[in-house]
Every structure is written in structure tokens, then in C-alpha cells.
C-alpha positions in Angstrom: -0.1 0.0 0.0 1.1 3.4 -0.7 2.5 5.5 1.9 2.0 9.2 2.4 4.1 12.2 3.6 2.7 15.5 4.9 2.6 17.4 1.5 0.2 14.9 0.4 -2.4 14.3 3.5 -4.9 16.5 1.3 -4.4 13.7 -1.6 -5.0 10.9 1.3 -8.0 12.8 2.6 -9.2 13.4 -1.0 -8.7 9.8 -2.0 -10.7 8.7 1.1 -13.4 11.2 0.3 -13.8 9.9 -3.6 -14.1 6.3 -2.3 -16.6 6.9 0.0 -18.6 9.0 -2.5 -18.9 5.5 -4.5 -21.2 4.4 -1.8 -19.2 1.3 -1.5 -18.5 1.4 2.3 -22.0 1.8 3.1 -22.6 -1.9 2.1 -23.4 -4.0 5.1 -21.2 -6.8 3.3 -18.0 -4.8 2.8 -18.5 -3.6 6.7 -18.5 -7.1 7.9 -15.8 -8.3 5.5 -13.6 -5.5 6.6 -13.8 -6.4 10.3 -13.5 -10.1 10.1 -10.3 -9.4 8.3 -9.2 -7.1 10.8 -9.8 -9.4 13.6 -7.8 -12.1 11.6 -4.8 -9.9 11.1 -4.8 -8.6 14.7 -5.1 -12.3 16.1 -2.3 -13.3 13.5 -0.2 -10.7 14.9 -0.9 -11.2 18.3 2.7 -12.0 19.4 4.1 -9.0 17.6 1.6 -6.9 19.4 2.8 -7.9 22.8 6.3 -7.6 22.0 5.9 -4.0 20.8 3.9 -2.6 23.8 6.4 -4.3 25.8 9.4 -2.6 24.4 7.1 0.9 24.6 6.6 0.3 28.3 7.0 -3.0 29.6 3.6 -3.9 29.7 2.6 -7.8 30.5 1.1 -10.0 28.0 -1.9 -10.7 30.4 -2.5 -7.3 30.7 -2.5 -6.1 27.4 -4.9 -8.8 26.7 -7.2 -7.8 29.7 -7.3 -4.2 29.1 -6.7 -4.1 25.3 -6.9 -6.8 22.9 -9.9 -9.0 24.6 -11.8 -5.8 24.8 -11.1 -4.9 21.1 -12.0 -8.5 20.1 -15.1 -8.4 21.8 -15.8 -5.1 20.0 -15.2 -6.2 16.6 -17.1 -9.6 17.1 -20.3 -7.3 18.7 -20.2 -5.4 15.4 -19.8 -8.2 13.0 -23.3 -9.5 14.7 -25.0 -6.4 15.1 -24.1 -4.1 12.1 -27.2 -5.2 10.0 -29.8 -4.7 12.8 -27.8 -1.1 14.3 -28.0 0.1 10.1 -31.8 -0.6 9.7 -34.3 2.1 9.5 -36.0 2.7 12.7 -39.6 3.5 12.6 -41.3 6.1 15.0 -44.6 7.4 15.5 -46.1 10.1 13.5 -47.9 12.9 15.2 -51.5 13.6 14.4 -51.0 17.2 12.3 -48.8 15.2 9.9 -51.0 12.2 9.1 -51.3 10.4 6.6 -47.7 9.5 6.7 -44.7 7.3 8.0 -41.9 8.3 9.8 -38.7 6.8 10.1 -34.8 7.2 11.1 -32.0 6.3 8.5 -28.5 5.7 9.8 -26.1 7.0 7.7 -22.1 7.7 8.1 -20.7 10.7 8.3 -18.1 10.2 5.7 -13.9 10.6 6.1 -13.4 10.3 9.8 -9.8 11.1 11.8 -9.2 8.7 14.7 -6.3 10.2 16.8 -5.0 7.7 19.5 -3.3 7.7 22.9 -0.5 6.1 24.1 -1.3 4.8 27.4 -3.6 1.9 25.6 -2.3 2.5 22.2 -4.1 -0.5 20.6 -7.7 -0.3 22.1 -7.4 3.9 21.9 -6.8 3.9 18.2 -8.6 0.9 17.2 -11.5 0.6 19.1 -13.0 4.1 17.6 -11.7 2.7 14.1 -14.0 -0.4 14.9 -17.1 1.7 15.2 -16.2 4.1 12.3 -16.1 1.3 10.0 -18.8 -0.3 11.5 -21.1 2.6 10.7 -19.7 2.7 7.0 -17.0 5.6 6.9 -13.7 5.5 6.0 -10.8 6.4 8.8 -7.3 7.9 8.9 -5.9 6.7 12.2 -2.9 8.7 14.1 -1.8 6.6 16.9 0.3 8.5 19.5 4.1 8.9 18.8 4.9 8.9 22.3 4.6 4.9 21.9 6.7 4.4 19.0 6.8 0.8 18.6 3.1 0.1 18.9 2.4 3.1 16.4 4.8 1.3 13.9 3.1 -2.1 14.2 -0.2 -0.6 13.7 0.9 1.3 10.4 2.6 -1.7 9.2 -0.3 -4.3 9.9 -2.9 -1.9 9.0 -1.5 -0.2 5.9 -0.2 -3.6 4.5 -3.5 -4.9 4.5 -5.8 -2.0 3.7 -6.2 0.3 0.9 -5.4 3.7 1.7 -8.5 5.1 0.5 -10.2 3.0 2.8 -8.2 2.8 6.1 -4.8 4.1 6.8 -2.3 5.0 9.5 -0.5 7.8 9.7 2.5 8.3 12.1 4.1 11.0 13.3 3.9 13.8 15.9 2.8 17.2 16.5 3.8 18.2 12.8 1.9 15.6 11.1 -1.0 16.0 13.3 -1.1 19.7 12.5 -1.1 19.3 9.1 -3.6 16.5 9.3 -6.1 19.1 11.4 -5.9 21.2 8.6 -7.9 18.9 6.2 -11.5 18.8 6.3 -12.9 15.6 7.7 -16.6 14.7 8.5 -15.6 13.4 12.0 -12.6 13.7 14.6 -12.3 11.3 17.3 -9.6 12.5 19.9 -8.4 10.5 22.8 -5.9 12.2 25.3 -5.3 15.4 27.2 -7.5 18.0 27.8 -4.8 20.9 26.5 -4.7 19.0 23.2 -8.2 18.7 23.1 -8.7 22.3 22.8 -6.6 22.2 20.0 -8.5 19.7 18.2 -11.6 21.5 19.0 -10.4 24.9 17.4 -9.2 23.1 14.3 -12.2 21.3 13.5 -14.2 24.3 14.1 -12.5 25.5 11.0 -14.3 23.1 9.1 -17.5 22.8 11.5 -16.5 19.2 11.8 -18.1 17.5 14.6 -15.6 16.1 17.3 -15.5 13.4 19.9 -13.1 14.4 22.8 -12.2 11.5 25.2 -10.2 13.5 27.8 -9.5 12.8 31.5 -9.4 14.9 34.5 -9.0 13.7 38.5 -11.7 10.9 39.3 -12.1 10.6 42.7 -12.8 7.3 44.9 -15.4 7.9 47.5 -14.4 5.4 50.4 -17.4 5.9 53.2 -17.6 4.8 56.6 -19.6 1.3 56.0 -17.3 0.4 53.3 -16.2 -3.3 53.1 -12.5 -2.5 53.8 -10.8 -5.5 52.3 -12.6 -5.8 49.2 -12.4 -2.0 48.6 -8.6 -2.1 49.1 -8.2 -4.9 46.9 -10.3 -3.4 44.1 -8.7 0.2 44.9 -5.0 -1.3 44.6 -6.1 -2.9 41.4 -7.6 -0.3 39.7 -5.1 2.3 40.5 -2.2 0.7 40.1 -2.8 -1.2 36.5 -0.7 0.2 33.8 1.1 2.1 36.4 -1.8 4.4 37.0 -1.8 5.4 33.6 -5.2 5.1 32.8 -7.6 8.0 32.2 -10.4 6.5 34.5 -8.1 5.4 37.1 -9.0 6.3 40.5 -6.8 9.8 41.0 -7.3 10.3 44.5 -9.3 9.1 47.4 -11.7 10.8 50.0 -12.2 8.5 52.9 -14.1 9.0 55.8 -12.0 9.7 59.0 -13.5 6.8 60.8 -11.9 3.9 58.2 -9.0 5.8 57.0 -6.2 3.9 59.2 -7.8 0.5 58.7 -8.1 1.2 54.9 -4.5 2.1 54.7 -3.3 -1.1 56.5 -5.1 -3.0 54.0 -4.2 -1.2 51.0 -0.3 -1.8 51.8 -1.4 -5.6 52.2 -3.2 -5.5 49.0 0.0 -3.9 47.2 2.4 -6.6 48.8 0.0 -9.5 47.9 -0.5 -8.0 44.1 3.1 -6.4 43.5 5.3 -8.2 46.1 7.4 -6.7 48.7 9.7 -5.5 45.7 7.4 -4.1 43.3 10.0 -3.2 40.8 10.0 -6.9 40.1 6.6 -7.3 39.7 5.1 -8.5 36.2 2.2 -6.5 37.1 3.8 -3.0 37.0 4.0 -1.4 33.9 7.0 1.1 33.6 6.4 4.7 33.3 6.2 5.3 29.5 8.9 8.2 29.1 11.5 10.4 31.0 9.2 13.4 30.7 6.2 11.7 32.5 8.5 10.2 34.9 9.9 13.5 36.0 6.7 15.4 36.1 5.3 12.5 38.3 8.4 12.6 40.7 7.8 16.2 41.4 4.5 15.3 42.6 5.4 13.0 45.5 5.7 15.1 48.5 7.9 12.7 50.5 6.7 14.3 54.2 3.2 12.6 53.2 4.3 9.4 51.5 3.0 6.5 53.9 3.5 3.4 51.0 5.8 3.3 48.3 7.7 6.5 47.0 10.7 4.4 45.6 11.7 5.1 41.9 14.4 4.3 39.3 14.9 6.6 36.6 16.9 4.1 34.5 14.3 1.6 34.8 11.3 4.2 34.4 10.1 2.8 37.5 7.9 4.0 40.2 6.6 1.9 43.2 3.2 2.0 44.0 2.9 5.2 46.0 0.3 6.3 48.8 0.1 9.9 50.4 -1.8 10.6 53.3 -3.0 13.8 54.8 -3.1 15.2 51.4 -5.7 18.6 50.9 -6.9 19.8 47.9 -4.6 22.7 47.5 -1.6 20.3 47.5 0.3 20.4 44.2 -0.5 16.6 43.6 -4.3 17.7 43.4 -3.9 20.4 40.8 -3.9 18.1 37.3 -4.8 14.4 36.8 -1.8 12.4 38.0 -1.6 9.5 35.5 0.5 7.7 37.4 1.2 5.4 40.3 0.7 8.0 42.9 -2.3 7.4 45.2 -3.4 10.8 47.2 -5.5 10.4 50.1 -8.0 13.1 51.5 -9.8 12.8 54.6 -13.4 13.7 55.3 -15.7 13.9 58.3 -18.5 16.0 56.5 -19.7 14.3 53.4 -21.6 17.3 51.8 -18.4 19.1 52.4 -16.2 17.1 50.1 -19.0 16.6 47.6 -18.9 20.4 47.4 -15.4 20.1 47.2 -15.5 18.0 44.0 -18.3 19.6 42.3 -16.2 23.0 42.6 -13.7 21.2 40.2 -13.8 20.6 36.4 -16.1 17.3 35.9 -14.2 14.0 36.1 -14.2 11.0 33.7 -15.1 8.5 36.3 -16.1 8.6 39.8 -16.0 5.5 42.2 -18.1 4.8 45.3 -17.7 2.3 47.8 -20.4 2.0 50.4 -23.0 -0.6 51.3 -25.9 2.4 51.7 -28.2 2.9 48.9 -29.3 6.3 50.3 -25.3 7.7 50.0 -24.8 5.7 46.9 -27.6 7.7 45.6 -26.8 10.9 47.0 -23.2 10.9 45.4 -24.6 9.7 41.9 -27.1 12.4 41.7 -25.1 15.3 43.3 -22.1 15.2 41.1 -21.8 15.4 37.3 -19.2 12.8 36.1 -18.8 10.6 32.7 -19.0 7.2 34.2 -18.4 5.3 37.0 -18.5 2.1 39.4 -20.3 1.6 42.7 -17.8 -0.8 45.0 -15.5 -1.3 42.0 -13.0 0.2 39.7 -12.6 0.6 35.8 -14.7 -2.1 35.0 -17.6 -0.1 33.6 -15.8 0.6 30.0 -15.6 -2.9 29.4 -19.6 -3.1 29.0 -20.4 -2.5 25.7 -23.9 -1.8 26.6 -22.8 1.3 28.4 -21.6 4.4 26.8 -18.3 5.6 27.7 -17.4 9.2 27.5 -17.0 12.1 29.5 -18.8 15.5 30.4 -17.6 19.1 30.5 -13.9 18.9 31.0 -13.4 15.4 30.7 -14.8 14.9 27.0 -17.7 15.2 24.8 -19.6 12.1 23.1 -19.5 8.8 23.9 -18.9 5.4 22.5 -18.6 1.5 22.8 -21.0 -0.9 21.2 -24.1 0.5 19.4 -23.0 4.0 21.2 -19.8 3.9 19.0 -21.7 3.4 15.7 -24.0 6.2 16.6 -21.1 8.5 17.4 -20.1 7.9 13.8 -23.6 7.8 12.1 -26.0 11.1 11.2 -29.6 10.0 12.3 -31.1 11.2 9.1 -35.1 12.3 9.9 -37.5 11.1 7.2 -41.1 11.7 6.9 -43.0 9.9 3.9 -46.3 10.7 2.6 -48.6 9.2 0.3 -50.3 11.2 -2.6 -53.5 9.9 -2.4 -54.8 12.3 0.2 -53.8 16.2 0.6 -56.0 17.9 3.5 -56.6 21.6 2.6 -56.1 23.0 6.0 -52.4 24.5 5.4 -53.2 26.3 2.1 -54.8 29.9 1.9 -57.2 31.1 2.6 -56.7 31.3 6.4 -60.1 30.8 7.7 -60.9 31.3 11.2 -62.6 27.7 10.8 -59.1 26.5 9.4 -57.3 28.2 12.8 -59.4 26.4 15.2 -59.0 23.0 13.2 -55.3 23.8 13.2 -55.0 24.3 17.1 -56.9 21.4 17.7 -54.7 19.4 15.7 -51.5 20.6 17.1 
């Protein structure tokens, strides 16, 4: 397959637009065939996928399948099974004023789409949106993150050698390549990454009035209430926080813990860290490395050694930071200013739940929220009073693995959502159709506008 350089991005996008305009991508058979081919390619190259991501940041084979490939395979298989159903016209009711007629909605693909992926889950966050785009009948340009270079190169290799560039194509590179791509007119842009870059994407898209989905992040709180089951709470928090070394957009960024059970929770968290990662976490197969020196140095600056109660050890040469817990943290501490995106867990103690809820509400809306409690009343209080993208009760992370739930942010944590049917809809336009027969035409809408017609009109409405 042909390669495109920066000066030919217009050629790439135009070739995809020309292909889309042939209507071939709208055929259900092509969509299904393409996704089956993608699934085969990924499964055939699975060992190479494991090797590439290990080179990028030493992520274990088990975690790659658990957090990326398994979810991706499931999404592809779901789309293959459901494309025909999702693409059907949807009959809706016709109101009285528009009788006689039928009314229905036709899902149609938006056209040429751009997917800009993230480095922390490079396969899932680049290829998952692509699956939704193809399922909906679009063409796709994929721009993986250059921060994980080995996975980016492998995705370019296996996609570009198996699919025609006019249909699906991976463009590698960094800021210059992304900047040039964003000058093109796309029919849809899907971006996963930081809020700062999300604003740049939004501004560029506005030049062409291109619809955008932004999957961003934020400081996702974990509420641990006084009635929480301590052992299982600590176990699930340690797993959710430190998987992928905390480099997860929906990881619990910090904990707000009822003072009554804080000491007990901290003791159990320490036990669970040792249970999962051993007494020397640097040797743990389950602790991914920090992606690069820039992020390593950024994270080290967030660690207040006076407040560290667990961990804190680090090794620049190996880009290793131990699972670290900080106590007696306040909302004004440096570690609470921005999303941590690393293996550092601050704990804020509270005595008044209303106070801490208001503290969370006064900050940008988070992508995720987790609450550990046995109280239905308190659970509902948190869920109804705080706005956030999605989350879980007495669990972490796993809500994003259910394709029956939409995944996405709100406010500063993102706009739009995807997964399953929600992803199909994200890359589709819902075309509204009013289909009227010709055998009858009421005269009420035509002049002359009499008082009698006006009375009938009001009754009909």
C-alpha cells in the first residue's frame, strides 16, 4: 500500500472522500468483511502486538489482553453480529398534524473520519474508535500516538499493508503530522488524550465545522465511606489505581476517605499492594513502567516525601515508580492540581460528606467516579449530586468493559461517547424522514386562512 507524506495529506483525504462517495463503504457486506479481516490480522499478529507494547513500556502479555486486545476483539465481534440490526431504519410514530404518513430514522455514515489515539492503551484507543467508524460505514485515517513508537509502527505496518489507503490508513508522526492532518476537512474527528490538546483539536475542527468526540480525562475521585467493606475495597482500589502503572484515564486519581475508617483502609491497601506486586514491586510482572523520562520526572515532582506512607521508591534508569500512597493530602496540594496519570494515590480525609461532595463539584467534571459504600441512600446521593462521565459502585474501571454502557466524559473530561451501539451512533448521522402518500392532501395548510381552519389547526396541534 502507498505511503503518504505531509505534503500529500490532502491527497490521502481526497482519495478517501472519493472512495466514500462511491457508496461502497455503506454496504453491510463490506463492513462485515472488513471487520472480520481486521480481527484475523490482529489475532495473527498477536505475538508481535505483545512484543511492541513491551518495548514501549514493559506491559505484560496478560494485561495487554485484559485491558486492550480482549476488549477490542469483543467489540469487533459485537459489531460484526449487530451491524445489520444497527443499520436498519427505525420506525417512529407520526403525530396527528402530519397524518397520513410514515416516519422513520435512517442511520447514515458521516464520511471521512480521523481517529487520533492515545499512548497509554495504544491498541484499544486507536483501533476501538476505528471499529466503530468502519461499522457505521465510514473511511478512516488513524493517527496513533508517537509517544509509544513501537506500537505506532506496528499498527501502521499491519493496517497499511492489509487495507487500501483510500479506505483505512495509519499516519505516523508527532505534532507536525497532527497539525497538517487537522488542516484537512474531515467529516468526523475522534480524539483521545489530554484536555489541553483536546482544545487544540476542537479549535481546528471548528474551521471546518467538523463534529468532534473528545475522550479526555481529569481527576476521578474514589469515595470510601464509613460503611465500606474494607478488604474488598482496598483490593479493587489497588488493582484499579496501579494497573498500567496508573496510566489510565479512568483510574481513581485520588481517594476521599471517611476519617473513621482511614487507618484501617490504609493498612489494607498496604497489604494488597504487597499481595499483588510483592515486597519489591520493581520485580512485579504486573507493574508497567512509566512511558518516558518526561512523564517520569513530572510524576516525581508530585510526590511529597513528607506525606508518603507507602512506596515512593523510584528508578529513572528503569522508568520505575513504586505504587505510592500519600496521606494527609489537601485539595490545595500540588498533586491535586492536575490529573496524576501515574502510580501515586493521594488520600484526603473527610468528616463531612456534604463538604467533600461540594469540593469535588467545585472542580472540573471528572471522567470517572467510584464510590465504596453499602448504603443505597449515600450511593444515590453521590450519583445524583456529582456530574461525571461514568463510574462504578464498589468497583473500579470495569464499567468501560461493558459495551451496553456508553463510555465518555462530560464537561472538561470530554464530549460524546462510544462503545457498542453508542460507537456506531457516534460515527453516524440520524437522518429523519417523513414519508407521505399522494392519495390524500388536506387543504387546511393552504390559504385562505379562515377562522374555521385556525380552530382546526389548534386542535390538531
